[in-house]
N, C-alpha and C positions, 0 to 999 in steps of 0.2 A: 467722302467715304461714308458708307452706310452706318458704321458703328458710331459715328458722331451723333446720330439721331437717337441713340440709346446709351445709357450710362455704361461705362466699363464695368462698374460694380454689378449691375444686373446681368450682364453677359457672363462675368466670372461666376456669379452665384448660380445661374441656370446651368452652366457647363459643369460646375463642381457637383451640383445636386444630381444631375442626370448621370454623371460618371459614378457617383457614390451609389445611387439606386441600381445602376447597371451592374456594378461590382457585387453588390449584395445579392441581387437576383442570380447572377452567374454562380456565386459561391453556394447559395442555397440550392440552386438548380443542380449543381454537381453533387451535393449531399443527397438530394432526392434521387438522382440517377444511380447512386451507389446501392439503392434498394432494388434496382432492376438490372437485367442482364444486357446493358447497353452502355456504351461509352459516350462522353460528350460529343466527339466528332460524329459518331453514328446518329445521335439524336439530331444534331444540326443537319446532317445529310438527309435524314428522314423528313424533317421539316421542309427542307428545300424541295425534295422530290415530290412531296404531297402538295405543296403550294404551287409548284411549277408544272406538275404533270410529268410525263415521261421525258427523261433527259439522257444524253449520252454521258459517259464517264468524264469526257473532256468538259462538257457543259457544267456538270456538277462541280468538277474541280475549279472551274472559273468562278462559279458563284460562291465557292467556299475559300477562294484564294489559295488553292493547293496546287502543287506541281502534279503533272499527269501521273507520275509514278506513285505519288502519295495517295491520290484519289483512287488509283487502281488497287492499291493495298487496302484502303478503307472499304471499297466495294467488295473485295475478296472476302474480308472478314464478315461483312454484312450478309453476303451470300451464304457463307458457311453457317451463320446464325439464323438463317431462314427469314431474314428481313426483306431482302430484295432478290430479284433474279434478272439475269441478262436475257434480252430477247433480240433477235435479229429484226431489223426494220423491214416492214412488209414491202416498201417501195425500193429500198436499196439494201440488199443483203449484206453489204460490207459494213453497214452501220449497226452498232449494237446499242440498244437502249436499255435503261434500267426501269424495272417495274416494281413498285412496292407490293410485297405480298401481304396476305391477311395478317400474319404475325407482326409485320412491320406496322401496319395500321393500328392493330390492337396495342402494341407496345407504345406507340406514340400517344394514343388515346389515354392509356393508363398513366404515363408520365405527365401528360398535360393536366389530367385530373388532379394528380398530386401537387403539381405546381400551382394550380388554381386554388386548391385547399389552403396551401401556404399563404397565398396572396389574400384570400378571404379572411384568414386569421388576422392579418395585418389591417386590412381595410375596414373590418368591423369596428376598429378603434377610431375610425375617422367619421366625422359627421356625414350624413347623406348629402348635404349641400357641398361640403368640401370634395366628396367623391365625384359629384356631378361636375363641379368646377374643374377638377383634375382631368376628367374625361374630355371636357370641352377644350381645355388648354392643350392637352397632349394630342388630341385629334388635330387641332389647328397646326401645331408645331410639326406633326407628322406629315400633314398635307403640304405644308410649305417646303419641308425638306425633300419630300418626294418630287415636287415640282422642280427643285434644284437638280435632282438626279437626272431628270428627263432633259433638262435644258442643255 
C-alpha cells in the first residue's frame, strides 16, 4: 500500500490543511462575491467556461456536477444578467453552445482581482522563501493529482 511509505500523520496534516485553506478561501470568496452582481455558482460557471472555451449546457453541467435542469436554470439567470449567450453550433444547428460575453469576462476579471488582493494581503505576511516553497510544493501536488485524474 502506498500510504505505508508516508506517515499517516503527514497525510492527515496535509489533508486537514488543504481542507482548511480551501474552506477559508471559499468563505472569503463568497464574501467578495457579495460586492458584485454574481452568485457563487455563476462565478464557478464563468471560470469553467473561460477555462474550457465554448461548451454546451450539458457539458457545463457535467463539469459543475449539476443536473441538466439545474444547469439550464443557472444559464438562464446568467443570460438574463448579460454574462453569457446561447449560440447555435455552426456545424450542427441542433447544438446550442454558451459564449461568455464581455460583461462576463469583465465581471470575472474584477472578482479575480479582488480575490488576488485578499490573497496578497495574507501572503505579504509570509517570507519570500516560504512563498516560493509553497508554490513549488503546490505545483508538484497539483501536477501529481492532475496525472491521477487522467489515468
